[in-house]
N, C-alpha and C positions, 0 to 999 in steps of 0.2 A: 208419344212423348209429351205432347201438349197437355193432355189430361193428367199425366203423372205429376208434372211440375206446376201446372196452373189449372187445378180443378175448379169447377163452377163455384163452389162455396168460397174459395179463396178470392175469386175475381170480384165479388160483391163490393168490397171496400178496399181494393188493393192500392197501395201507395208505392213510391219509389223504394222505400226500405224493404218492403215485402218482396217486390220484384227483384231487387238486388240479392236478397237471401235465396230466392228460388233459382235465379240464374247461377249463383255460386254453387248451389246444391247440384245443379245439372253439371257444371264444370267439374266439381269434385267427384261426382259419380263416374265421370269419364276419365278420371285420373289426374286432374289438374289441381294446383294449389293457387290460392287467390286471396285477395282482400278487397273489400269494397267500402265506399263511403258515400254518404248523401250530404251535399252541401249546396245551399241556395238553389234547390230544385234541380240539381244535376246529380245523377248517379254516376259514380266512377267505379269501374271494376278493373282491378289490376291482376292479371294472371301472372303469377310468379313462376309457375311451372306449367307449361302448355299441356293440355290434355292429350294432344296428338304429338307429343315431342318425339323427335328423332335426333339423337345426339350426333349422328354423322352428318345429317343434312338439315339445315335450318330452312324452313319453307314459309315465306310470308303468305302464301295462299292459305295456310292453316290459320293464321291470324285473321285473314279475311273471312274464313268460315265461322270463327267465333263471333266476329262482328255481324255477320249475316244472321246468326242465331239470336243475338241481342236485338237486332233490328226487327226480325220477323215477329218475335214474341212481343216486343215493345209496341209495334204497330197494331197488332191484334188487340192489345190491352188498352193502350193509351191513345189510339187513333193517330194523331200527327206528332211525330217525334223527329229529332235530329240525333244522329249517332256519329261520333267522331272516334277514329281509331289512331292509335300511335303505337309503334312497335320498335324494338331494338333487338336484333338477332345476331349481333356481331361480337359480343363479348360475354364475359361471365355474368354481367348484370342484365341479361336478356329478360324481356318482359313484353307483354301486350297490354295495352290500356284501352278500354272502351268507355266512352262518356255518352250518356243518354240524357237528353233534355226533352221534356214534354213541351211541344209547341202549342197544342190546343187540347 
């Protein structure tokens, strides 16, 4: 999976915008809907429809799985990062948000 979304030629000059596009491509391929922004060196990915959604049972562990994916790829590419997760699974406005900031 790493080579499909983050091939060597892409990693040469990767920035947060490109990283966001590729992470959103991964989530889209898994069935999610999303939007992302880059502001002040912080990437924010908002999943509007969870790739692993289950309409009967909302599972915060799945939000944590998405965070783990952002964190794993981000650490391999940018070295030291901080990832913050926020989620709301209780009403029709449900979402998961992942914020990635490069530390070094």
